[in-house]
LUMDRENPA-601443 format. One line per field, with one value per residue (C-alpha): x, y, z; chain; residue number from 1; residue in one letter. Coordinates in steps of 0.001 Angstrom, whole numbers, m for minus. Example, Ala and Ser with C-alpha at 12.3 -4.5 7.8 and 13.67 -1.06 7.14 Angstrom:
// LUMDRENPA-601443
u = 12300|13670 $
v = m4500|m1060 $
w = 7800|7140 $
chaine = A|A $
num = 1|2 $
residu = a|s $
***
This chain:
// LUMDRENPA-601443
u = 100|1470|2225|5488|9012|11811|10234|6871|5443|3311|3570|1765|4854|5245|1586|1529|4230|3442|1474|2389|772|3207|2968|m886|m617|1585|m959|m3954|m1821|m897|m4246|m5679|m3060|m4215|m7852|m7445|m5656|m8276|m6687|m9339|m8541|m5082|m6562|m9299|m6615|m4666|m8088|m9405|m5985|m6347|m9783|m9152|m6275|m8708|m6823|m9743|m9442|m12522|m10460|m10050|m14190|m14947|m12357|m13252|m17154|m16238|m14550|m17615|m19895|m17902|m18020|m21766|m21667|m23844|m24872|m21353|m20778|m23799|m22544|m19134|m20285|m22530|m19673|m17831|m20607|m20637|m17244|m16505|m19806|m17956|m16041|m18469|m17297|m19286|m22484|m22674|m20912|m23665|m26280|m24862|m25147|m28555|m29927|m28381|m30470|m33363|m33826|m34010|m35623|m33230|m30455|m32055|m32338|m28509|m27561|m29930|m27849|m24670|m25841|m27046|m23361|m22012|m23960|m20920|m20114|m20862|m20845|m23973|m26033|m24911|m25958|m29061|m29744|m29081|m31599|m34395|m33734|m34022|m37545|m38564|m38570|m36712|m37982|m36302|m33073|m32771|m33185|m30250|m27895|m28681|m27593|m24271|m23425|m24096|m21397|m19189|m20285|m17174|m18205|m18258|m19935|m22892|m23378|m23428|m25802|m28139|m28195|m29439|m32028|m33316|m33182|m35522|m37735|m38238|m36016|m33383|m32450|m31473|m29761|m27575|m26381|m25035|m23401|m21650|m20523|m19025|m17093|m15745|m14080|m12935|m13558|m12386|m14815|m16293|m19390|m20386|m19787|m21964|m24582|m24627|m24933|m28037|m29634|m28689|m30217|m33274|m33364|m32999|m29614|m28266|m25153|m23917|m24852|m22878|m19794|m19806|m20308|m17511|m15256|m16445|m15315|m11987|m11054|m12553|m13478|m14937|m17415|m20740|m22894|m21154|m21786|m25473|m26002|m24233|m26608|m29719|m28578|m27573|m30953|m32657|m30630|m32023|m28260|m29722|m26652|m24138|m26613|m26999|m23486|m22961|m25484|m24074|m20700|m21895|m23543|m20319|m18445|m21195|m23068|m25822|m26427|m30105|m30536|m28643|m30605|m33742|m32693|m31398|m34890|m36560|m34264|m35019|m38781|m39011|m37234|m40034|m37652|m40097|m38916|m35213|m36585|m38953|m35888|m33419|m36055|m36890|m33181|m33120|m35937|m34259|m31062|m33284|m36567|m37160|m36655|m39950|m39230|m38091|m41622|m43210|m41020|m41624|m45520|m45497|m43696|m46072|m48991|m47441|m46900|m50848|m50130|m52302|m52967|m49275|m48808|m51552|m49629|m46405|m47823|m49548|m45923|m44456|m46971|m46495|m42726|m43573|m46951|m46271|m45000|m47055|m45492|m46896|m50358|m50533|m49648|m52153|m54925|m54169|m54316|m57744|m58906|m57404|m58957|m62524|m62196|m63822|m65310|m61776|m60160|m62891|m62418|m58506|m58740|m61475|m59442|m56483|m55595|m54365|m51210|m49715|m47492|m50250|m53106|m53295|m53012|m56314|m57863|m57163|m58414|m61475|m62376|m61752|m64131|m66952|m66197|m66722|m69953|m71011|m70852|m69149|m69621|m68042|m65285|m64842|m64851|m62143|m59713|m59874|m58500|m55363|m52442|m50816|m47461|m47922|m48792|m45502|m43477|m44980|m43408|m44053|m46364|m48523|m48486|m49880|m52387|m53697|m54194|m56054|m58298|m58979|m59793|m62483|m63994|m64269|m65809|m68354|m69512|m69614|m66431|m65365|m62577|m61079|m61293|m59487|m56856|m56202|m56001|m53355|m51557|m51766|m50289|m47282|m46553|m46444|m42811|m42813|m39257|m37665|m40489|m40977|m44488|m43035|m41666|m45046|m46361|m43385|m44229|m47794|m46443|m43984|m46620|m48729|m45899|m46678|m50097|m48327|m46178|m47458|m45542|m47230|m50738|m50374|m49059|m51819|m54110|m53159|m56245|m54874|m56988|m55511|m57870|m56189|m56683|m57265|m59749|m58401|m60121|m58862|m59758|m58582|m57788|m60786|m63228|m64862|m62299|m62214|m65775|m66405|m63432|m65027|m68462|m67110|m65064|m68048|m69029|m67830|m66475|m64384|m61280|m59635|m55856|m55860|m53308|m50386|m48030|m47702|m47411|m44600|m42808|m43117|m41786|m38897|m38192|m38764|m36069|m33360|m33756|m34860|m33028|m36363|m37670|m41540|m42338|m40864|m43216|m43403|m39845|m40813|m40768|m43341|m41174|m40419|m44117|m44917|m42219|m43593|m47193|m46288|m44237|m47387|m49888|m47382|m47362|m51203|m52112|m49741|m51091|m54932|m56508|m59464|m57726|m61110|m62085|m63209|m62278|m59229|m59338|m56303|m57283|m55037|m56449|m53477|m52921|m55038|m51841|m50192|m52991|m50601|m48617|m51719|m53372|m50272|m49930|m53731|m55542|m58777|m58905|m61771|m61531|m63534|m63127|m64540|m65389|m66883|m67787|m64264|m64544|m65344|m62592|m59888|m61066|m60954|m57502|m56351|m57962|m56055|m52727|m51209|m47923|m45441|m44430|m44068|m47605|m49152|m47037|m49578|m52294|m50820|m52743|m56353|m54504|m52017|m54487|m56722|m53895|m53091|m56705|m56845|m53857|m54924|m58406|m57159|m54752|m57829|m59708|m57016|m56520|m60057|m59982|m56800|m56408|m58434|m60093|m63280|m64290|m67379|m67346|m68722|m70022|m69838|m72797|m75038|m73515|m74848|m78348|m79189|m76868|m78641|m78915|m75582|m73677|m75727|m74687|m70863|m71491|m72956|m69980|m67711|m69843|m71037|m74537|m76073|m75408|m77002|m73613|m72740|m75146|m72958|m69982|m69466|m69052|m66518|m64625|m64678|m63377|m60435|m58556|m56412|m57404|m54565|m56278|m57766|m61311|m60770|m63349|m65958|m66410|m67769|m70407|m73933|m73915|m74011|m74751|m73066|m69776|m71645|m71205|m69305|m67015|m69365|m68508|m64897|m65845|m64005|m60633|m61487|m61150|m57803|m58883|m62059|m60100|m58953|m62235|m65268|m64725|m64499|m67717|m69366|m67856|m69120|m72350|m72497 $
v = 17|3336|5748|7578|6474|6974|4391|5750|2592|2739|323|188|843|4193|5113|3895|6028|8886|11697|15025|18392|18342|14736|15317|18037|15762|12775|14901|16398|13143|11613|14379|13917|10144|11385|13893|11044|8710|6356|6035|3180|4531|7847|6151|4087|7261|9305|6190|5905|9206|8982|5880|7613|10484|12884|15213|17865|19073|18406|14764|14263|16545|14739|11147|11995|13508|10043|8168|10481|9963|6030|6617|5230|8161|6997|7044|10437|11891|10316|12017|15353|15386|14540|17460|19832|18594|18747|21960|23670|27046|25106|25944|23605|20627|22109|22326|19024|17258|19210|17815|14113|14769|15957|12830|10950|12700|14721|18144|19620|18605|20002|23356|23614|22756|25428|28075|27027|27917|31095|31863|31278|33189|35322|35862|32264|32020|28488|28130|30509|28769|25208|26322|27984|25009|22818|25428|25353|21529|22088|24685|27575|29984|32944|32007|30657|34144|35910|33524|34267|37910|37922|36245|38977|41570|40043|39459|41085|39415|35904|34760|31331|33217|35599|32594|30673|33805|34099|30457|30916|34371|32413|29626|32296|33784|36761|36088|39692|39966|36656|38263|41228|38975|36514|39475|40815|37477|37334|40856|38944|36168|36402|32652|31205|28250|28037|31506|31500|28439|29651|33146|31463|29850|32985|34809|32099|32497|36397|35455|37063|34166|35654|37077|33825|31776|33910|33333|29402|29183|30944|28417|25546|27328|26876|23542|21682|18662|20442|18433|21498|24154|21969|21330|24951|25732|23099|24987|28548|26810|25216|28463|29956|26969|25806|22323|20168|21948|21823|18082|17513|19698|17408|14250|15352|16240|12583|11238|12943|11990|9021|9594|13112|13231|16845|16565|13306|15318|18316|16387|14406|17982|19045|15866|16155|19588|18102|15477|12494|11468|7789|8944|11696|9161|6745|9656|11306|7880|7642|11018|9652|6271|8053|10730|9100|12600|14631|16158|18331|15156|13803|16643|16770|12977|13671|15976|13630|10835|13352|13873|10142|9753|7769|9987|8019|7561|11393|11959|9567|11244|14716|13092|11699|15041|16661|13763|14555|18276|19351|23015|22259|24841|23308|19926|21300|23468|20382|18195|20841|21629|17788|17284|20310|19426|15923|17392|15708|18657|16683|15425|18763|20311|17713|18128|22013|21784|19124|21244|22869|26823|26662|30298|28860|27924|30265|32267|29030|27758|30979|30749|27163|27901|30491|28245|25729|28450|29459|26014|25881|29218|31175|33977|36381|34425|33716|37284|37855|35079|36117|39787|38228|37056|38945|41422|40544|37034|37767|39880|37152|33989|31942|32648|30159|30878|34543|33924|31684|34158|36963|34535|33395|36581|37788|35310|35989|39962|38924|36801|39571|42182|44019|43615|46624|45054|41584|42968|44576|41097|39358|41452|41070|37332|37443|39900|37341|34376|33130|34112|35278|32403|32252|34256|34517|35190|31613|30011|32538|31569|27987|28491|30065|27357|24781|27111|27230|23643|24286|26793|23831|21670|18602|18784|19182|16342|14116|15288|13519|10173|7909|5180|4174|3714|1633|2726|6458|8482|11157|14701|17099|20544|24197|26921|26857|27728|26825|23763|21073|19903|19615|17747|15514|14661|14193|11828|9636|8893|6682|3043|2779|6006|6846|10219|11251|14382|17052|15040|16481|13333|15284|17175|13694|13064|16522|15992|12742|14720|17332|15280|11883|12761|16047|17558|21191|21372|23608|20709|18092|16917|15815|12891|9438|6830|4674|7563|8448|4821|5209|8369|6766|3669|5765|7769|5091|3008|6059|6742|3179|3108|6300|5309|3815|2081|m771|m2039|1283|1453|5074|6811|10438|12765|16134|18947|22249|24056|20935|22798|24439|20929|19655|19347|16709|15197|14961|13318|10667|10003|11346|9525|10757|12399|16098|17774|21550|23320|26741|29641|33035|34767|37336|34906|32756|35327|36543|33107|32514|35861|34857|31673|30954|28731|26497|29312|28316|30096|29241|30410|33527|35180|35222|37835|40505|40763|42044|39689|36996|38368|38413|34894|33760|35837|33662|30587|30999|32246|29239|26733|28422|27778|24167|23643|24783|22975|19927|16787|16393|14696|17198|18575|21886|21855|25071|25466|27360|24962|22213|24129|25014|21609|18891|15868|16821|18428|15100|12930|14844|14263|10517|9833|11578|9281|6193|5095|4963|6983|5688|6905|6948|10062|11980|11024|12915|14711|11221|10504|13830|12676|9187|10356|11894|14840|16976|18467|21840|24953|23431|20794|22553|23459|19995|18506|21097|21066|22795|26453|29543|31927|31999|32825|36536|37184|39258|42106|42899|43677|45275|48591|46224|44975|48295|47404|43926|44443|44463|40926|39365|41123|39268|35806|36747|37042|34139|31752|33589|35042 $
w = 41|m1070|1850|3361|3158|841|m1695|m1271|456|3621|6441|9492|11559|10049|10813|14077|15548|17923|16162|17152|15445|12760|11785|11960|9285|7126|7547|6490|3596|2546|2823|815|m2037|m2054|m2091|m4790|m7128|m6582|m4257|m1739|97|1017|2122|4112|6131|7143|8062|10001|11824|13030|14370|16178|17780|18937|16837|15523|13208|11041|7699|8724|9094|6038|3760|5101|4647|1101|171|1357|m378|m3854|m3307|m2687|990|1859|5517|6254|5025|6679|10113|9514|8366|11497|13550|12283|12840|16580|17440|15339|14836|13677|11013|8085|5348|6740|6524|2559|2264|4543|2384|m782|713|1838|m1368|m2865|m327|m1293|1918|288|3214|5779|3617|3202|7252|7591|4907|6830|9871|8158|6886|10445|11728|8883|6567|4599|3768|m52|m533|1524|m748|m4085|m2868|m1380|m4542|m6455|m4343|m4753|m8650|m8522|m6571|m9504|m6763|m9140|m7325|m3932|m5788|m7345|m4065|m2563|m5376|m5495|m1603|m2677|m5037|m2572|m581|m3350|m6790|m8532|m7532|m11246|m10564|m8843|m11661|m14130|m11789|m11462|m15195|m15547|m12943|m14765|m18201|m16657|m15052|m18739|m18255|m21013|m21217|m17412|m17823|m20626|m18604|m15848|m18176|m19881|m16292|m15701|m18981|m18132|m14930|m17124|m20911|m21279|m18723|m20862|m18599|m19254|m22796|m23451|m21429|m22947|m26326|m25252|m23851|m27080|m29092|m27131|m27685|m31523|m31696|m33534|m35124|m31737|m30059|m32559|m31949|m28160|m28706|m31413|m29016|m26208|m28602|m29618|m25999|m25633|m28797|m27074|m25119|m25735|m24475|m26550|m29505|m28651|m28223|m31205|m32978|m31629|m33019|m36549|m36665|m36226|m38775|m41085|m41345|m40808|m42229|m39841|m36940|m37503|m37232|m34009|m32612|m33563|m32515|m29054|m29023|m29915|m27043|m24557|m25726|m22773|m23822|m23654|m24617|m27734|m28792|m28096|m30165|m33032|m32949|m33188|m35974|m38123|m37289|m38763|m41992|m42191|m40894|m38439|m37930|m37152|m34811|m33273|m32206|m31344|m29071|m27257|m26746|m25042|m22562|m22037|m20832|m18761|m17935|m15950|m19113|m19495|m22550|m24375|m23714|m25150|m28221|m28735|m28125|m31182|m33373|m32550|m33624|m36993|m37141|m36207|m33148|m31101|m28036|m27620|m27866|m25329|m22846|m23368|m22643|m19437|m18502|m18760|m16510|m14096|m13916|m13530|m12453|m13483|m16953|m19029|m22441|m21888|m20650|m23919|m26215|m24405|m24800|m28204|m28963|m27189|m29052|m32624|m32212|m31059|m27554|m25821|m22876|m22141|m22603|m20305|m17461|m17619|m17168|m14446|m12635|m12530|m9346|m9040|m11228|m11629|m14537|m16682|m15510|m18798|m20788|m18953|m19549|m23262|m23574|m21384|m23711|m26591|m25025|m24649|m28425|m29461|m27374|m28963|m25833|m27440|m24536|m22040|m24378|m24631|m20792|m20405|m23308|m21644|m18281|m20214|m18716|m21180|m19555|m20687|m23994|m24446|m23293|m24520|m27411|m30962|m31690|m28891|m29510|m32839|m31710|m29159|m31571|m34009|m31521|m29989|m33612|m34000|m30619|m31323|m34784|m33207|m30840|m33693|m33338|m36665|m36537|m33471|m35076|m38087|m36157|m34395|m37655|m38759|m35598|m36098|m39577|m38323|m35801|m38380|m39052|m42887|m42640|m44686|m47092|m50415|m51977|m55208|m55514|m55219|m57881|m60342|m59458|m60833|m63753|m64548|m64739|m66917|m69621|m70561|m72163|m74535|m75697|m78795|m77530|m74311|m75682|m78058|m75173|m73074|m75782|m74572|m74491|m72098|m69374|m65953|m63793|m60703|m61226|m58209|m57695|m56957|m54743|m55588|m55447|m53496|m49625|m47502|m50270|m48452|m49410|m45705|m45319|m48659|m47731|m44458|m45894|m48676|m46502|m44354|m47387|m46886|m50621|m50257|m48642|m48576|m48420|m46659|m47578|m48029|m50705|m52804|m56038|m54513|m54176|m57899|m58559|m56650|m58677|m62039|m61043|m59469|m60973|m64470|m64632|m66337|m65164|m64453|m67450|m69863|m68895|m72582|m72363|m69882|m71711|m71180|m69250|m66835|m66696|m65659|m62869|m61558|m61828|m59863|m57204|m56507|m56366|m54045|m51565|m51893|m51006|m48081|m46604|m46985|m44133|m45742|m47875|m49300|m50571|m54176|m54678|m53304|m53101|m53166|m51473|m51585|m52700|m54387|m56553|m58975|m59993|m60746|m63197|m66195|m64593|m62877|m66201|m67675|m65162|m64777|m68069|m67004|m63143|m62066|m60804|m58003|m58095|m55175|m54967|m52862|m52809|m53862|m51253|m48368|m49732|m49682|m46340|m44615|m46110|m44353|m40915|m41095|m39127|m41791|m41468|m43120|m46614|m49807|m50815|m47579|m47401|m50027|m47428|m45179|m46226|m48251|m51221|m51705|m51026|m53728|m56197|m55715|m55959|m59189|m60612|m59519|m61020|m64393|m64496|m63768|m66489|m68987|m67633|m68375|m71802|m72975|m70731|m71365|m67819|m66340|m63548|m61483|m59616|m56111|m54847|m51178|m50763|m52700|m50521|m47439|m48945|m50507|m48857|m50435|m53899|m54048|m52452|m54607|m57642|m56742|m55794|m59141|m60756|m58777|m59737|m56296|m54680|m51874|m48476|m45332|m43529|m45432|m43105|m40157|m41286|m37981|m36549|m38961|m38005|m34467|m35118|m37491|m34820|m35864|m38764|m40663|m41640|m39944|m40513|m37697|m35415|m38267|m39737|m36520|m36498|m38086|m41358|m40762|m43083|m40943|m42922|m46045|m47225|m43941|m46048|m46078|m42346|m43606|m47060|m46156|m46340|m49709|m51731|m53235|m54075|m55973|m59257|m58633|m57298|m59077|m62189|m60471|m58181|m61631|m63296|m60598|m60401|m56895 $
chaine = A|A|A|A|A|A|A|A|A|A|A|A|A|A|A|A|A|A|A|A|A|A|A|A|A|A|A|A|A|A|A|A|A|A|A|A|A|A|A|A|A|A|A|A|A|A|A|A|A|A|A|A|A|A|A|A|A|A|A|A|A|A|A|A|A|A|A|A|A|A|A|A|A|A|A|A|A|A|A|A|A|A|A|A|A|A|A|A|A|A|A|A|A|A|A|A|A|A|A|A|A|A|A|A|A|A|A|A|A|A|A|A|A|A|A|A|A|A|A|A|A|A|A|A|A|A|A|A|A|A|A|A|A|A|A|A|A|A|A|A|A|A|A|A|A|A|A|A|A|A|A|A|A|A|A|A|A|A|A|A|A|A|A|A|A|A|A|A|A|A|A|A|A|A|A|A|A|A|A|A|A|A|A|A|A|A|A|A|A|A|A|A|A|A|A|A|A|A|A|A|A|A|A|A|A|A|A|A|A|A|A|A|A|A|A|A|A|A|A|A|A|A|A|A|A|A|A|A|A|A|A|A|A|A|A|A|A|A|A|A|A|A|A|A|A|A|A|A|A|A|A|A|A|A|A|A|A|A|A|A|A|A|A|A|A|A|A|A|A|A|A|A|A|A|A|A|A|A|A|A|A|A|A|A|A|A|A|A|A|A|A|A|A|A|A|A|A|A|A|A|A|A|A|A|A|A|A|A|A|A|A|A|A|A|A|A|A|A|A|A|A|A|A|A|A|A|A|A|A|A|A|A|A|A|A|A|A|A|A|A|A|A|A|A|A|A|A|A|A|A|A|A|A|A|A|A|A|A|A|A|A|A|A|A|A|A|A|A|A|A|A|A|A|A|A|A|A|A|A|A|A|A|A|A|A|A|A|A|A|A|A|A|A|A|A|A|A|A|A|A|A|A|A|A|A|A|A|A|A|A|A|A|A|A|A|A|A|A|A|A|A|A|A|A|A|A|A|A|A|A|A|A|A|A|A|A|A|A|A|A|A|A|A|A|A|A|A|A|A|A|A|A|A|A|A|A|A|A|A|A|A|A|A|A|A|A|A|A|A|A|A|A|A|A|A|A|A|A|A|A|A|A|A|A|A|A|A|A|A|A|A|A|A|A|A|A|A|A|A|A|A|A|A|A|A|A|A|A|A|A|A|A|A|A|A|A|A|A|A|A|A|A|A|A|A|A|A|A|A|A|A|A|A|A|A|A|A|A|A|A|A|A|A|A|A|A|A|A|A|A|A|A|A|A|A|A|A|A|A|A|A|A|A|A|A|A|A|A|A|A|A|A|A|A|A|A|A|A|A|A|A|A|A|A|A|A|A|A|A|A|A|A|A|A|A|A|A|A|A|A|A|A|A|A|A|A|A|A|A|A|A|A|A|A|A|A|A|A|A|A|A|A|A|A|A|A|A|A|A|A|A|A|A|A|A|A|A|A|A|A|A|A|A|A|A|A|A|A|A|A|A|A|A|A|A|A|A|A|A|A|A|A|A|A|A|A|A|A|A|A|A|A|A|A|A|A|A|A|A|A|A|A|A|A|A|A|A|A|A|A|A|A|A|A|A|A|A|A|A|A|A|A|A|A|A|A|A|A|A|A|A|A|A|A|A|A|A|A|A|A|A|A $
num = 1|2|3|4|5|6|7|8|9|10|11|12|13|14|15|16|17|18|19|20|21|22|23|24|25|26|27|28|29|30|31|32|33|34|35|36|37|38|39|40|41|42|43|44|45|46|47|48|49|50|51|52|53|54|55|56|57|58|59|60|61|62|63|64|65|66|67|68|69|70|71|72|73|74|75|76|77|78|79|80|81|82|83|84|85|86|87|88|89|90|91|92|93|94|95|96|97|98|99|100|101|102|103|104|105|106|107|108|109|110|111|112|113|114|115|116|117|118|119|120|121|122|123|124|125|126|127|128|129|130|131|132|133|134|135|136|137|138|139|140|141|142|143|144|145|146|147|148|149|150|151|152|153|154|155|156|157|158|159|160|161|162|163|164|165|166|167|168|169|170|171|172|173|174|175|176|177|178|179|180|181|182|183|184|185|186|187|188|189|190|191|192|193|194|195|196|197|198|199|200|201|202|203|204|205|206|207|208|209|210|211|212|213|214|215|216|217|218|219|220|221|222|223|224|225|226|227|228|229|230|231|232|233|234|235|236|237|238|239|240|241|242|243|244|245|246|247|248|249|250|251|252|253|254|255|256|257|258|259|260|261|262|263|264|265|266|267|268|269|270|271|272|273|274|275|276|277|278|279|280|281|282|283|284|285|286|287|288|289|290|291|292|293|294|295|296|297|298|299|300|301|302|303|304|305|306|307|308|309|310|311|312|313|314|315|316|317|318|319|320|321|322|323|324|325|326|327|328|329|330|331|332|333|334|335|336|337|338|339|340|341|342|343|344|345|346|347|348|349|350|351|352|353|354|355|356|357|358|359|360|361|362|363|364|365|366|367|368|369|370|371|372|373|374|375|376|377|378|379|380|381|382|383|384|385|386|387|388|389|390|391|392|393|394|395|396|397|398|399|400|401|402|403|404|405|406|407|408|409|410|411|412|413|414|415|416|417|418|419|420|421|422|423|424|425|426|427|428|429|430|431|432|433|434|435|436|437|438|439|440|441|442|443|444|445|446|447|448|449|450|451|452|453|454|455|456|457|458|459|460|461|462|463|464|465|466|467|468|469|470|471|472|473|474|475|476|477|478|479|480|481|482|483|484|485|486|487|488|489|490|491|492|493|494|495|496|497|498|499|500|501|502|503|504|505|506|507|508|509|510|511|512|513|514|515|516|517|518|519|520|521|522|523|524|525|526|527|528|529|530|531|532|533|534|535|536|537|538|539|540|541|542|543|544|545|546|547|548|549|550|551|552|553|554|555|556|557|558|559|560|561|562|563|564|565|566|567|568|569|570|571|572|573|574|575|576|577|578|579|580|581|582|583|584|585|586|587|588|589|590|591|592|593|594|595|596|597|598|599|600|601|602|603|604|605|606|607|608|609|610|611|612|613|614|615|616|617|618|619|620|621|622|623|624|625|626|627|628|629|630|631|632|633|634|635|636|637|638|639|640|641|642|643|644|645|646|647|648|649|650|651|652|653|654|655|656|657|658|659|660|661|662|663|664|665|666|667|668|669|670|671|672|673|674|675|676|677|678|679|680|681|682|683|684|685|686|687|688|689|690|691|692|693|694|695|696|697|698|699|700|701|702|703|704|705|706|707|708|709|710|711|712|713|714|715|716|717|718|719|720|721|722 $
residu = m|k|g|f|g|d|n|n|r|t|n|k|k|s|i|e|t|k|t|n|s|l|q|k|d|k|l|i|s|k|a|l|s|l|h|s|s|g|k|f|k|d|a|l|e|i|y|n|f|l|i|q|n|k|i|y|d|p|r|i|f|n|n|l|g|s|i|y|s|q|i|k|q|f|d|k|a|i|f|l|f|n|e|s|i|k|k|f|p|s|c|l|e|a|y|p|n|l|a|n|v|l|v|a|k|g|r|s|d|n|a|k|n|i|l|n|k|a|i|e|l|d|p|k|y|l|r|s|y|s|i|l|a|g|i|l|v|g|e|g|n|l|k|k|a|e|f|f|l|k|k|s|l|e|i|n|p|k|d|i|n|a|l|v|n|l|a|c|v|l|k|d|s|g|n|p|k|q|a|e|r|f|l|k|d|a|l|k|i|n|p|s|y|g|f|a|l|i|n|l|g|a|v|l|n|e|l|e|k|f|d|e|g|e|q|y|l|r|k|a|l|s|i|n|q|s|s|p|m|a|l|n|n|l|g|n|i|l|s|n|k|k|n|n|k|e|a|e|l|c|y|r|k|a|i|e|l|k|s|d|f|s|l|a|y|s|n|l|g|s|l|l|s|k|q|g|r|l|i|e|a|e|k|l|t|e|k|a|i|n|y|n|p|k|f|e|l|a|y|v|n|l|g|t|i|k|i|d|l|d|k|l|l|e|a|e|e|l|f|l|n|a|i|e|i|n|k|n|y|d|y|a|y|r|n|l|f|r|l|y|e|k|t|n|r|l|s|k|l|k|n|k|i|e|g|l|k|e|n|k|n|i|n|n|e|i|l|m|f|k|a|r|i|s|f|r|e|k|d|f|q|t|a|k|k|l|i|d|q|v|s|n|e|w|i|k|n|i|d|h|s|t|n|l|l|y|w|s|f|r|a|f|i|e|e|k|v|g|n|y|s|e|a|f|e|c|f|e|k|s|q|l|n|s|k|y|e|d|t|n|p|k|i|f|r|d|y|i|l|t|y|r|k|n|i|d|n|a|a|f|l|a|k|n|k|n|t|e|i|f|i|d|s|p|v|f|l|i|g|f|p|r|s|g|t|t|l|l|d|t|i|l|r|s|h|p|e|i|d|v|l|e|e|k|p|l|i|n|s|v|e|q|i|i|k|s|k|f|n|c|s|l|d|k|l|h|k|l|s|s|n|q|l|d|f|l|r|n|h|y|l|k|i|l|r|n|n|c|d|n|k|s|a|k|i|l|i|d|k|f|p|f|q|t|v|c|l|p|l|i|n|l|l|f|p|n|s|k|i|i|f|t|h|r|n|p|y|d|t|v|l|s|c|f|q|q|s|f|e|p|n|n|a|m|s|n|f|r|s|i|e|s|a|s|r|i|y|d|l|t|m|r|i|w|l|e|y|q|e|n|l|k|m|d|f|i|t|s|k|y|e|d|l|i|e|d|f|d|n|h|i|l|k|i|l|n|f|l|g|v|s|w|d|e|s|i|k|n|y|k|s|t|a|h|k|r|g|k|i|n|t|p|s|s|s|q|v|v|q|p|l|y|k|s|a|i|e|k|w|k|n|y|e|m|y|f|q|n|s|n|q|y|l|d|k|w|k|s|y|f|k|y $
***
C-alpha cells in the first residue's frame, strides 16, 4: 500500500508512530493527496487511523465524509459530516458538504435546514448560498433561488459562479434579457470562462440574436472543442438559422463525445422532425428519454412527433408523463390541450382543465383554453370575458407560436361579438406574428407560372391527348384553400367505398423525382418518356395506397387544394382521373385565407394581407380556367354554398359523378370527423359542427378592407355567379 518513506510505500509501523501536531498535518496532507488522485483506500486508512487515535480535526471528518460520498456510501458520509458539525460547529465547510449528501439521499428539506444554519453562523459564507440556490432550482422554486444568488452577489459582486448561476435562473424564469447582462458581467471578469460563454450562447439564441450567440459558442469551442454542451447549443443556433446540415453535425458530434447526452438526442430529434424525417426523430427522442427518464421536454417533443405520425394515443400518454414529472409544466399542458381540441375531444379537454388545481405557470393558458371551449360551445360572450382576463405581460413574453394563436383566436371572438374593426386588427397582428421570414410569396407565384408554360407547348398538348385508361386512377379534390375542401373531404370519407388522403403532398414527391432523377424542369413535362411516366405513376400510387386507411375502398381521393396548379402533371400521369373542383364566394374565400394561421411556406405567405391573397386567388383561377380549356379532364365543380343550402342533392350529384350509390352514413360525417382523430387543416373544429350559413357572405362585415382587391375578385364573383 502506497504511503510514506523513501520508497513511497506505506507500512503500519510508520503510521503507528506517535503523532504530534506537525505529523498530524503531514498525514492529513498525504491523505488529501491520495484522495485527490483517486486512491481512496489508502486515504481512508490514514483518516481512520487518525480518528481511532482520537486525533480530531475538521479536515479529517470532512475529507473522510467526502470520500464516502464519492463512493456512494452516503450514510457513512452523513455520520461523519454530522460529527464534524458537533465537534467543530463553527467550521462551516461541513454544512454544505452534508447538504449535498442529504440532497443525494432525497432529503432536500433537511439539506435546506443545514444550509440555513450555516448562513446564520456566517452570513458571508458564499458556498451556502450557491448550494441552497441549487436545491431551490431543483425544486422549481426559481424566485427563491434568485433571491439567495443575489444575496451572494451583494457580498461578493465579482463571484463569477454566482453571476452565471443567477443568469441560468433568470433564463429559466423567462428573463433572458437580464440573464444576458449577468453573463456578460461574468465574462468581463474572465473572458475565457467556458461555462459563461456556453450559457450566453443559449440565452442569445432565445433572444433570437443568432449571429452574436454563434460567435460566443464558437469561442467556447476554440477553448474546448470537446465540449458537448457548447456543440449542442451551437446546433440550436444553427438550426434556427436554417443551417440544418451543420446543426445536425453539431448534435451528432455532441452525442459522439457524450453517448448518454439526452438533451442533444432530443434536439437532434426535433431538427429531423422539422425536416419530415419522423422515424429517425422518433428513435432519437426515445433515446433521450431512455437516458433521462425525467426529461419532461423530451416527452413533449416525442409527443409532437407521434402526432405527426398519427399515433395520437401515444402522444397523449407522453404529454401526461411530462405533466407527471413536472406538475407546473405549461408546455406539456399546452400541447395536451391542443391535442384534445384538435381531435375534437372537448369533454376531455374540459375535464382536464377543471381538474387542474391553481397553477400560476399556466393560469393564462387555462384562460385561453376555457375561452376556446366557450367559443366552441357558441357562448361567445363568456369567451370574450375569459380572453380579456389574459395577462398583457404573458402575451408579451410567450413563445412565437402561442402569441400567434392568441391573436388569431382573439380575432375570431371579437368577430363573433360584432367587433369587426377590432377583429381585423387582431387578424393583422396574427399575420405579423407568423414566421414568414424564410418564405417568399413570389416563389409560389413563379411555381404556378412554370406549370402554366406547359399548355403553350405543342408537344405537351399532343402528349396530353393520350387516351390510355388507368384503372387505378385516383380522384383529385382540388380548389383553393378555405373553399370547402375539408368539409367535402369529411363527408365523402363517411361513405364505406371512399377513402380520402388529407393534404399530404404526394405530387411534390413526384416533382422531386422529375427534377433530381430525370433532370427535367416542371415547364417541360413533354420531355418525360413513357417509361418515366410509368415510374412516376407507380411511385405515386404506392405512396397513396400506403397512406390510405380503408384498404377496401373502391375510390381513393387525394385532397390537396393547391394541386389545382399541378393539373398538367396530374393529367399526364392519370389522363382519365376524375377531378372535383370546389369553389366559394371569392370574397369569403380570400377573407378566410387571411384569417387563418397556416403553416408558414411560400404558398401560404401569399395570405398575409387581403390584397396579396386576392392576387394569388386571381392567378389560380385564371390558371384553372386555362386548364379547363386546354387539358383533357373529367371534372365536376362543387359550390360551397350549394352544399350548405341543399346537402342531399349536392352530395348525390358528386356521388353519381364518382360512380357510387348513396349511403346513409354520409349524413353521419360529424361522427367521421370525431373518429378520424387529428385533422390537418384549420377546419378541424368546423367539420364536427352541423352545417351553418354564418360563413356565407361574412366578407361584407369587412367590406372596407377590400378596396384594393375588387379588381382581382369581382370578375370571379361574376364568373361563379355570386
